[in-house]
N, C-alpha and C positions, 0 to 999 in steps of 0.2 A: 793181738798184734796191732800195734799202733802204726798204721801206714803213713800218717802225716809225719810222725817222728822219723821213720825210716827215710822218707823222701827228703825231708829237710836236712837231716844229718848227712845223708849221702850226697846231696847237692853241695853242702858246705865242704865236705871232704874232697869232692871232685873238682869244684870250681873255686874254692877259696872263700874268703869272707864275702858276705852278701847281706843285703837288707831283705826284709820280709817281702817287699814288693817284687824283688828280683826272683826270689824263690817261688812266689805265687805265680809270676808270669811264666816261669819255666813249666810249672804244673799245668797252667792254662794252655800254653802253646802245644804241649805234648798230650793234652786231654787226659791227664793222669786221673782226673776225677772219674771219667767214664770207664777207662780200661783198668785202672789200678785201685779204685776205691779210695783215692786220696780226697779228703774234704778240704777243698781250696779255701773255703771260708774260715776254717779252723787253724790255718797255718800260723797266724799271728799269735793266737792264744798258745799254741804249742811251742812257739819260740820263747815266749815269756816263761812258760812252765819249765822248759829245758834250761833256761838261764838260771832259774831258781834252784834247779837240781845240779847245776854246775856242768851240764853237758855242752853248753855253748856259752860264750861270753861276748858282751858288747865291747867292740873294739873302737868304735867312733860313731859319731852322728853326722849325717850328711844332709845338706839342704841345697836343692837346685832351684834357683829362681824362686817362684812363689809356692812351689810345692811344699807339702809338709816335711818337717825334719824326719829323717829315717835313721833308725838304729841299724848299724852294720854289725852282724854277728860272725864269729869264727867258732869252729868246733874246738873243743878242749880235748885233752887226753882222755878224760872220762867219757866224753862224747864219742871218741874213736872206739873205745871199748864197747859202749852201748850200740854203736853202729855195727860192729862185728857181731854182737849178740843178736840184734834184730835181723841182720842179713842172713845169718845161719838159720834162725827161726823161720824166716820167710821162705827160704829155699827148702827147708825140711817139711814145711806144711804141705800135705798132699790132699787134704779134704777140701771140697768146695764150701763156700759160704752157705748160709741158710737158703732154703729153696721155698719161697712163699707159694709158688705155683703148686708144688707137690703137696704142701700142707693143705692148701685150699681144695685141690682136687680129691685128696684122700679123705678129708674130714668134713668139708663144708659144702659139697655139691651133691651129696646123696639125695636123690629125689628132686633136685633142682630142674628147672625147665631146660631141656636139651638144646632148644633153639637159642636161648639166651647164652648158654655155655658156648655154643659154636660161635656166636657173634662176638663174645668176649675174647675167645681164643684167636679168632680171625683178626680182631683189632690189635691184640697183643703181638701177633706175628707181624702185622704191618708196622707197628711201632718199632719192633726190633729191627726189621729190615731198613727202616729209615735211619735208626741210630747207627747201624752197621755201615750204611752208605755214607753218613756224615763223618763217622770216624775214619773210614777209608779215605775220604776226601781230605780230612785234616792231616792224615798221615802223608798223603801225597804232597800236599802243600808244604808241610813241615820238612819233608825230604828235599823238595825242590828249592826251598828257601834256605836250606842249610841249618835249620833249627834243631833237627833231630840227629842223634848219633845213630849209626847202623843198628845198634842193639835196641835202642828205644823204638826205632821204626819196626824192627822185627817183633818186639813185644806188642806194639799196636796192631800189627798184622795178625798176630796170634789172637788178640782180642776180637778182631773182626771175624775171624774164623770161628771162634767160640760163640759169637752171637748167632 
């Protein structure tokens, strides 16, 4: 499942033509990298790949002031079909992603120092609590500022609960 592709195509379908920076900004504002697994740094590469595949097309180039020129993309009919396929695939997926903690505990900690394990797990719990708090704060800010749709806010809330 290519979540970058799903996010970019969905954004173009919902909001109309946009350049990579606008799509990236939406991902950043909604913290989609943290709760949705979207790799914000890979969005530009994904847009170029989708253009080569005919899923999006460049409709114009914009330049504001001294900022770099930006290519504005629109979703194509093929992109709409791909979006439908990705959306169905994402919704049907019921299994969670890889669980590194379970693998480490099951296979790599037999005979390890119990105090070290406790310290590592305590630190992990603290990092998760901080991440959950930061995501909750970003959600509250996004809702208050009007950046997030009610559905996106609900999805972010779900991620905080899962953490």
